[in-house]
C-alpha positions as CSV (number, residue, x, y, z in Angstrom):
1,M,-8.2,0.9,-2.5
2,T,-6.2,2.2,0.6
3,R,-4.7,5.8,0.6
4,V,-0.9,5.8,0.5
5,N,0.5,6.4,4.0
6,V,3.2,9.0,4.4
7,G,5.6,7.7,7.2
8,L,4.4,4.6,7.5
9,K,6.6,2.2,9.8
10,F,7.1,-1.8,9.6
11,E,5.8,-1.6,13.0
12,D,2.3,-1.0,11.3
13,V,2.4,-3.6,8.6
14,R,3.7,-6.3,11.2
15,T,0.9,-5.4,13.3
16,R,-1.8,-5.6,10.3
17,V,-0.4,-9.0,9.5
18,R,-0.3,-10.0,13.1
19,S,-4.1,-9.7,13.5
20,Y,-4.7,-12.8,10.9
21,I,-1.0,-14.5,11.0
22,N,0.1,-16.0,14.3
23,N,3.1,-18.3,13.0
24,E,6.6,-16.2,14.2
25,D,8.7,-17.3,11.6
26,E,6.1,-16.2,9.1
27,I,6.3,-12.6,10.6
28,K,10.3,-13.2,10.8
29,M,10.4,-13.7,7.2
30,I,8.2,-10.5,6.5
31,K,10.9,-8.7,8.8
32,K,13.7,-10.4,6.8
33,A,12.2,-8.8,3.6
34,Y,11.4,-5.3,4.9
35,Q,15.3,-5.2,6.2
36,Y,16.4,-6.3,2.7
37,A,14.6,-3.9,1.0
38,K,15.4,-1.2,3.4
39,E,19.3,-1.8,2.9
40,K,18.8,-2.1,-0.6
41,H,16.9,1.1,-1.0
42,F,18.7,2.9,1.6
43,G,19.5,6.3,1.0
44,V,16.9,6.8,-2.2
45,T,14.4,9.1,-2.2
46,R,11.2,9.4,-4.7
47,L,10.5,12.7,-6.4
48,T,8.1,13.6,-3.8
49,G,11.3,13.7,-1.1
50,E,10.3,10.4,1.1
51,P,12.5,7.7,1.5
52,Y,12.0,4.9,-0.9
53,I,11.4,2.3,1.4
54,E,7.9,4.0,1.9
55,H,6.8,2.6,-1.4
56,P,7.3,-1.1,-0.5
57,L,5.8,-0.6,3.0
58,N,2.9,0.7,1.5
59,V,2.4,-2.3,-1.1
60,A,3.0,-4.8,1.9
61,Y,0.3,-2.7,4.0
62,I,-2.0,-3.1,1.4
63,L,-1.6,-6.5,1.0
64,S,-2.1,-7.2,4.6
65,E,-5.4,-5.3,4.7
66,M,-6.4,-8.1,2.0
67,H,-5.2,-10.8,4.1
68,A,-2.7,-11.5,1.7
69,D,-0.1,-14.8,2.3
70,I,3.0,-14.2,3.5
71,D,4.9,-14.7,0.5
72,T,2.8,-12.4,-1.4
73,I,3.7,-9.7,1.6
74,C,7.1,-10.3,1.1
75,A,6.9,-9.9,-2.5
76,G,5.4,-6.4,-1.9
77,L,8.2,-5.3,0.1
78,L,10.7,-6.4,-2.4
79,H,9.0,-5.8,-5.9
80,D,11.3,-3.3,-7.0
81,T,14.7,-4.6,-6.0
82,L,15.3,-6.4,-8.9
83,E,15.2,-3.5,-11.3
84,D,16.8,-0.6,-8.7
85,T,19.3,-2.5,-7.2
86,D,22.0,-5.3,-7.3
87,I,20.1,-8.2,-6.0
88,T,19.6,-10.9,-7.8
89,K,16.4,-13.3,-8.6
90,E,18.6,-16.2,-7.6
91,E,19.3,-14.3,-4.4
92,I,16.1,-13.9,-3.8
93,A,14.9,-17.3,-4.2
94,H,17.9,-18.4,-2.2
95,D,16.9,-16.0,0.8
96,F,13.0,-16.3,0.8
97,N,11.8,-19.1,-1.6
98,K,10.8,-20.1,-5.0
99,E,7.2,-18.2,-4.7
100,V,8.4,-14.8,-3.4
101,D,10.9,-14.9,-6.3
102,G,8.5,-16.0,-8.8
103,L,6.1,-12.9,-7.4
104,V,8.9,-10.5,-7.5
105,S,10.5,-12.0,-11.1
106,A,7.4,-11.8,-13.2
107,P,6.5,-8.3,-13.4
108,N,10.4,-8.1,-14.4
109,I,10.3,-10.2,-16.8
110,A,7.0,-9.4,-18.5
111,A,8.7,-5.7,-19.1
112,G,11.7,-6.8,-20.0
113,K,10.8,-9.2,-22.6
114,W,7.9,-6.5,-24.2
115,A,10.5,-4.0,-23.9
116,G,12.7,-5.6,-26.5
117,H,10.1,-5.4,-28.6
118,F,8.8,-2.2,-28.7
119,N,10.6,1.3,-28.2
120,F,9.0,1.7,-24.8
121,N,10.4,4.5,-22.5
122,I,11.2,3.7,-18.9
123,D,8.4,5.3,-17.4
124,F,5.7,3.3,-19.4
125,V,7.9,0.0,-18.6
126,N,7.7,0.8,-15.1
127,R,3.9,1.9,-15.2
128,L,3.5,-1.7,-16.9
129,E,5.2,-3.2,-14.1
130,D,3.2,-1.8,-11.6
131,K,0.0,-2.9,-13.9
132,I,1.3,-6.3,-14.2
133,F,1.7,-6.5,-10.3
134,D,-1.3,-5.3,-9.6
135,D,-2.9,-8.3,-11.7
136,I,-0.7,-10.9,-10.1
137,I,-2.0,-9.3,-6.6
138,Q,-5.4,-9.5,-7.8
139,I,-5.2,-13.5,-8.9
140,K,-3.8,-13.9,-5.6
141,K,-6.8,-12.5,-4.1
142,N,-9.2,-14.4,-6.0
143,I,-7.1,-17.9,-5.1
144,M,-7.2,-16.7,-1.7
145,K,-11.2,-16.7,-2.2
146,L,-11.3,-20.0,-3.7
147,K,-10.0,-21.7,-0.7
148,R,-12.1,-20.6,1.9
């Protein structure tokens, strides 16, 4: 898997996506997702000190290396917004589409349901969410392979 790129910029993701997607409306949708995530995570830093937005950018970059579709890349950019910001799944569905909403919501819904049945700590739930998101990415990758 790709290493984390410290200092990654949106233009790096956009350039990578444009290598296999030429539809400007789809490129605009990725930019919209990036702007959403950047605004919602504004001023937040990771424990390492870098701006939080670098994490979703890295997720989107990795997805673009896999030639993921637009909905999946948008979900990669937005995947932490439900748990870490005031955005709602309804807003994601309205402002993007139900596919993006589903990809963003699924790990949060699953982690929330499991956390209610067990005495998990938040760190464990976050790691579980990352694992579920990775599984969703793998499923999408397999579906894309089947479509070829």
